[in-house]
NUTIPA-168789 format. One record per residue (C-alpha): x negated, y, z. Coordinates in steps of 0.001 Angstrom, whole numbers, plus 524288, in hexadecimal, padded with zeros to 5 digits. Layout:
N
XYZ
...
***
This chain:
512
A9AD95D50B49393
A9C9C5E3B5491CA
AAA295EA0B491DB
AADD35F83848FAD
ABAC45FE244945D
ABFA360BD549143
AC455613E149CBD
AC6DB6220A4A0A7
AC3E062B074AC13
AC798638CC4B009
ABFE9644E24B3C7
AC86C650224B817
AD4C964DA94B01F
ACD8B6498C4A3B9
ACC0763B564A016
AC02E6358F4994E
ABCE1628424939C
AB30D61EF34994C
AAEC6610E54976F
AADAE605FC4A15A
AA33E5FC7149CFA
AA2285EF6E4A410
A96E55E5E44A217
A98495D8334A7E6
A8CBB5CEFA4A63C
A87695C3014AD4F
A7ED35C53B4B90D
A7F815C84B4C74B
A8D095CC654CBDE
A8CCF5DB1B4CD04
A94DA5E7314C99B
A8F365F4394C56F
A964F600914C128
A8F5A60BD94BA71
A9384618664B3D8
A94DD621D34BF5C
AA06A61B4D4C63E
AA613622514D210
AA7DD61A5B4DEA2
AB633617B44DBA6
AB228612164CE7C
AA7BD609834D4BA
AB210603F54DDCC
AB9785FEE74D1F4
AB1495F2714D285
AB8A65ED9F4DE73
AC5F35F1914D905
AC3065EB1C4CBFD
ABE8B5DE8A4D253
ACA945DD524DB0D
AD3C95E0D64CFD0
ACD9C5D6474C755
ACF205CBE04D1E3
ADD4F5CFE04D448
ADFFC5CF354C5A2
AD9985C1BF4C498
ACEC15C6F34BC22
AC07E5C2F54BDC4
AB6925CCD04C252
AAAD65CC594B8DE
A9F5B5C3F94BD02
A913A5C83C4BC0E
A8CBB5D6354BA7D
A967B5E1064B7A9
A92405EE9D4B3A8
A9C785F9554B1B7
A9890605C64AA9D
AA16F611BA4AA72
A9E2E619C749E83
A9AD1624CD49CA1
A91206222C4A774
A8E12630714AA74
A9BF2633DB4AEC9
AA04B6308D4BC8A
AAC276275D4BCF1
AB6AA629D84C711
AC378623884CB1F
AC923615D54CB69
ACE37615764BD60
AC24860DB74B904
AC6746018D4C0CE
ACE915FBE74B5A6
AC4D95FE134AA6D
AB9E95F8594B2C2
AC2195EC434B5B9
AC6245EAA24A77B
AB7EF5EC4E4A324
AB36A5E1F44ACBF
ABDCD5D8714A7F1
AB9A75DAC0499C9
AAB165D9CD49CFC
AADCD5CCFE4A430
AB4D05C7E649804
AC1B75C63749F35
AC93C5CEBA495A0
AC67C5D2004876C
AC45A5E04C4841B
ACF585E13047A28
AD3835EF5047C52
AC8175F53948393
AC4645FE804789F
AD2306040347751
AD64B6068F4855E
AD10D60DDC49129
AD34E6083D49ED0
AD4F760F104ABFB
ADAE860B554B907
AD8286085A4C755
AD8BD5FA474CBC2
ADF145F5904D844
AD9B55E97B4DEF5
AE55B5E1624DA60
AE2AD5E48E4CC17
AED225EEE14CA43
AE9945FBD94C3FF
AEBCB608974CB4C
AEE30616044C535
AE29261EF24C38C
AE0AD62DA64C2B4
ADF5F634624B591
AE66D62A554AD23
AEC22634C74A435
ADEAE63A994A16F
AD94B62CE549F41
AE3AC629F24950D
AE0756369D48E1F
AD1E96337648E7E
AD45C625D5488FB
ADC5962BB547DCA
AD1BB6359747ACC
AC7D262A7C47A8C
ACF826243C46F74
AD40B6185247752
AE0CB6118547473
AE5606113848289
AE233610CE49102
AE5776068C49B55
AE9E860D234A7DF
AF0EF609704B48D
AFFBB608AF4B3B1
B008D613CB4BD74
AF9C861CD54B3AB
B01FD618F74A7E9
B0BD3624224A8A2
B010C62E224AA2B
AF89E6296449EE9
B04026253A49653
B06B16334B49250
AFA2F633C848A37
AFD066326147BB3
AF46A62AA747276
AEFD96203247BE7
AF5656139E481A5
AF6BD6137649069
AF6816055949531
AFB98603C94A31F
AF5345F88E4AA90
AF9F35F3CE4B7C4
AEEEA5EA474BAE7
AE0FA5E6F64B6FC
AE61D5DAAC4B056
AEF875E2C94A809
AE4D25EC3F4A3BC
ADB5C5E12D4A092
AE5E35D99449939
AE9785E562490FA
ADB565E8B848D7C
AD8CE5DA7C48A3F
AE4775DA304810A
AEBE25D00D48902
AF6495D93348E72
AFE845E366487A1
B01EE5EF8A48F77
B0A945F9A8488CC
B04F560792488C7
B0BA06109B49251
B119B61CF248CB0
B17D46285A493E3
B21346322B48DEE
B1C4363E474951A
B26406471B48EB2
B318C63EB3493C8
B2BBC63E474A184
B2A2564D0C4A18A
B386864E9349DA0
B3CA5645E24A8F0
B348364DD84B294
B3A8F65AE44AED7
B4373661F74B842
B3F3865AD44C49C
B38DE6668E4CB61
B3F8966D8D4D6D1
B4856678DD4D2C0
B453C687184D507
B536168A0B4D861
B51AE682414E50E
B49DB68DBB4EA7E
B5264697604F1E6
B515B6A5A94EE46
B44016AB204EA4E
B48BF6AF084DCC6
B3D356B83B4DA82
B339E6AD5B4DDC1
B3A8F6A41D4D47A
B39486AE954C9F3
B2ABC6AF524CCE8
B29D86A0734CB9B
B30636A1494BE4A
B26BE6ABB34B9E4
B1B5E6A38D4BEFC
B203B697644B7E4
B22FD69EBB4AB46
B15226A41B4AA3B
B0D3869A364B1FE
B09E06A4804BC34
B04626A20C4C9C7
B0CD86A6324D543
B0B726AA424E391
B16F76A9D64ED15
B15E36B0FE4FA06
B20536AFCA5048C
B23836AB0D51237
B250F69C8251555
B316E6959451107
B34E269E4E5058F
B33D4693AA4FB22
B265D696524F573
B2288687F64F4CA
B2FFF683DA4F00C
B2FC368D904E4DD
B21DB68A084E100
B25BB67B8D4E02A
B308C67F5E4D692
B26FD685A94CD17
B23AD679394C560
B3241677BE4C2B0
B32F0684A44BB75
B2645683374B3E2
B273067E844A5CE
B288566FC74A487
B1B72668C34A47D
B17236652F496C3
B119C65835491F3
B03EE65E1549135
B04E9663F049EE0
B09F9657154A474
AFE3A64FDF49EEF
AF4B565A254A3EF
AFA8A659CA4B196
AFB2F64AEE4B1FB
AECA464A044AE96
AE973652764BA58
AF1E864AB54C3AE
AECD963DFE4BE29
ADEFB640B84C2A9
AE2A56475D4CF8F
AE02863F984DBD0
AEB4C63D674E533
AF51D645634DD5D
B01B863F604D8AA
B033C631864D3D0
AF93962BDD4CA78
AFEF8629AF4BD15
B0A2A633654BE86
B0D0E63DB64B451
B0E9F64C0B4B82D
B1B7064FFA4B1E6
B1E1665CA54B94C
B1609668AA4BBE2
B0D966669E4C809
B101D66E134D49D
B047666DAA4DDAA
B05286734D4EB6D
AF873670904F2DB
AF7E56735650183
AF08167F68505E0
AE5EF676CB50BDF
AE210672374FE25
AD36B673064FB9B
ACCCB679F84F06C
AC9A966D054E9B8
AD793667FF4EAEA
ADC566747A4E454
AD22F675604D97C
ACEE2666ED4D7B2
AC24765F614D6BC
AC1C0657694E330
AB5FC652F94EAA3
AB479645BD4E3E9
AAE44641FF4D709
ABAD5642C44CF0F
AC086650704CD61
ACEE2651964D088
AD8A065C794CD56
ADCCE665EC4D7F3
AE9BD66C994DA73
AE768676D44CFD7
AE6B466BC24C5D5
AF195663994CBA6
AFA3D66F9B4C9C5
AF686670914BB37
B0289673FA4B30A
B0A1D676364BF92
B0A0F67DF54CC49
B001267F434D731
B06DE684344E377
AFEF8689324EEF9
B071F68BDE4FB08
B01BA693B050684
AF79E6997F4FD6A
AEF5D6A0E250798
AED646942950F14
AE5B468E1F503D0
AD70168E0250469
AD1BA69A054FD6B
AC871692194F4EE
AD388688E34F104
ADB30694874EBF1
ACFC169A734E4B6
ACDCC68E2B4DC6F
ADB04691194D661
AD54A69C544CEA2
ACF206942B4C39D
ADAD268B644C0B0
AE409697144C163
ADBF569E474B728
AD73B693384AE79
AE112688404B05B
AD62C67E8A4B360
ACD4F67B634BED6
ABF26677804BCE8
AB96566DEA4C6B7
AAAAE66CA34C741
AA3A7663594D05A
A963E65CF74D053
A9A78651584C80B
AA57D656B74BFB4
AAC196627D4B9AB
ABA80661844B5FD
AC55E66ACD4B237
AD35B668B64B6DE
ADEF366FE44B0CC
AE56B679144BA97
AEFDD681484B3EF
AFA446835D4BE4A
B034B68D774C41A
AFEDA691F54D183
B09A7694E34DB49
B05B0699044E8FB
B0D8069C7C4F502
B09FB6A2EB501CF
B0F6E6A9B450DB5
B0D776B88D50E47
B06316B7B051B43
B016F6AD9352545
B0EA06ACE952C64
B15D16ACF351F62
B1FAB6B7D9521C5
B191F6C44B51D21
B23686CC20515B3
B2E636C29E51955
B3B5C6C8FC51D12
B3F616BD75525A2
B33FA6BC1052F09
B29E86C57453464
B1BA66C37753069
B12386C17453BD6
B05CD6C40F53414
AFD9B6D038534D4
AF98C6D7C2528A4
AEBC86D26152A04
AF09E6C44C52AAA
AF8D86C64551E73
AED3F6CC4B5175D
AE4276C12651B40
AEE426B71151736
AEFC66BD22509AB
AE1226BEF5508D7
ADF4A6B03F507DD
AE3646B1624F995
AD9A46B6CB4EFD7
ADD626C1824E672
AD8656BA264DA5F
AE1306AEA04DD85
AED266B7234DF92
AEA256BE254D2D0
AEBB66B10C4CBD5
AF9816AF704D15B
B02BC6B6714C83A
B0F286B7264D06A
B0FD16BB934DEA4
B1D746BAAD4E465
B23296BCAD4F1FE
B2C3E6B1F24F71E
B35016B7B3501C0
B3CB96B07350C1D
B4A946AC1450873
B57126B17E50E2A
B60CE6A855514C0
B6A8C6A8E2509AA
B5FE96A4A45000C
B5BBC69961508B1
B69B1694AA50B39
B6DEB695854FCE7
B6F10687A74F78E
B716A68B8B4E97D
B668A68A674DF60
B5EB1697144DF7B
B5B4869D214D25F
B582D6962F4C588
B5450687E54C52A
B46D3683364C1A9
B4BBD67EB34B461
B510968C4F4B155
B447C692E84B567
B3C59688E34AE10
B43DA68BDA4A181
B403369A454A2DA
B3226696CC4A618
B30DF68DC249A65
B3652698294914D
B2C716A20949693
B216269840494BE
B262A695A2486EA
B253B6A442483D8
B17466A459488DD
B14046985F480D4
B197869E4547457
B12E96AB53476C3
B05716A509477C7
B079169AFC46CF8
B05DC69029476D7
AF876694EC47B54
AFB9D6963F489D0
B04D5690B4493E6
B097469C4149BF0
B08136AAEA49E12
AFF676A88A4A9D6
AF5066A35D4A06F
AF4B96AF6D497A1
AE6DE6B4144953A
AE3296C25D4938E
AE4FF6C266484C4
AF2696BBFB4857C
AF6256C4E7490BF
AF3D76D11A4888E
AFB066CB1647D1D
B07326C622483F1
B086A6D01148F05
B08C56DCFE487A4
B0F536E7C148FAA
B16AA6F3FD48BE9
B11FC7010849159
B1CA47015049BC6
B19BF6F3704A067
B0B2B6F6284A064
B0D17702534A8CC
B15256FA7A4B27C
B0ACE6EFE94B362
AFFEF6FA0E4B50D
B07186FFDE4C0B3
B08B56F25D4C6CA
AFA4E6EEF34C4FA
AF5D76FBAF4CB3F
AFF846FAE24D676
AFD136ECA34DA1F
AEE986EC734D6ED
AEF986E0884CE18
AE2FD6DA754C903
AE0406D8534BA99
AE3D96CA014BC3A
AF07F6CDC64C32B
AF3BD6D7344B818
AF26C6CC4E4AE22
AFAF26C37F4B676
B057E6CDEE4B758
B05A26CE5D4A857
B06AD6BF894A79F
B11C96BFB44B17B
B18F36CA714AA07
B175D6C27D49D78
B1D676B6A34A42B
B28C46BE6C4A9BF
B2B766C3F649C3B
B2B4E6B619496C3
B356C6B1F44A0DA
B3DAF6BD8849C5D
B3B876B95348E27
B353B6C65F48B39
B2A2E6C8054815C
B25846D4AB487B9
B21AC6D73E495C0
B2ACB6E13949BDF
B2A3E6E9874A819
B32DC6DFF84AFA1
B29686D4EF4AC82
B1DA16DC9D4B14E
B24C06E0FA4BD9D
B28106D2E94C137
B1A3F6CE764BE42
B14526D9334C6C3
B1D836D5634D1C6
B17D16C7AB4D1A7
B09E16CD1B4D2CE
B0C4C6D6014DEAE
B074A6CFA94EB06
B0D546DA834F325
B1ABF6D6464EE7C
B17326C81B4F08C
B13716CAE64FE86
B20AD6D0C550120
B1B916DE555042F
***
């Protein structure tokens, strides 16, 4: 008998539909799988057989041929265990195919017949909906993740027997629904507060400017001045994550290997802080296997990518940041695949001013020579630094600032309110066409950053004095536009340009 079961798979973060065809006919006992299965898919035969025995179901007798269609696309992952098992049961006439045309099936089988969560469940549910199916049968551990998709029934199954009983029409399982809006509301306000950071008021102001316009930021200062602590507070002052952004981010984490818990929803803006030994592939994504996986630039999508000890990173790992910083996506091309991962994030980097860490510090004497300092800073390329809008010096704290136990400065909620108002002004100004000032193109820059003669003369002097590049000039204008938005000003004034230029001066950042 021939049985056909709908299923789904994932390439990159996009799901696609496929069919699992199982033919069981009399003859010599054998098992054959075709349709470009990867090794992990071929191993499903042993998992399926053990799961059937544990569930008191009979393994089909005679010849069994499993075809994974379309046959010209390589199949990866363990999510095909469940549809193969269900197809074998139907082909062996152990269960009637009552609902096979209406539902897709995906899940990994354990040897005892239970169903384990799989990667990419959210993308699979979206693919099943786009294929016009009524629903999808998934592991219970993926129910919350896939249950946010509208227009499709998500059927959570705990065991092979449950899945087979539901598809045969013998068992009713209620569709699982998730109120994503309610979960987002519960997750609000759980980030660490900016007022916990002692002193550093000018750095906190720079963080607010960065958050308000989506600008990248560099912090330079000696060890122990709170650079990492302040960077970790940045997601708490960014605008609340939206429903669309939560779904985008969850899709990325759903397919990522070894990141987070399978089936969990991402309800807060990500904060990624890879170690400086991270490889180029781990930063950009791709991986050395057959299935492409997202890297840190994609895991930070809609959030913050924080690189501490920036000069210690491999030079090539830093250079791959250029494309996602400019385009908001990263393209991965290998011999067998080409995928695109979303990578729209805020880049925040921190570093010491010299190898010993105390160049320009009033508390301790620097032991580095001028040549050592120059070589240390020379590890960073000019094009990368040009893509970082805000450069700020983080000085050492005085004793009275360290010993003060009172909250320091505004809270994260207060800063977030100002940031959200500034973002709202940007949204209204562009009629909803862009997300932040950092994304202004040349045409929008000329339109929304018009300068008076006095402001233009001031900016011209700054460009000539500091030797700013054309890209740096545009970034100063974007920064000035953001500062004006925080001040609720429609026009860019001299004070806005002066503050923006201050953030672009590396000499000031270095404490000279």
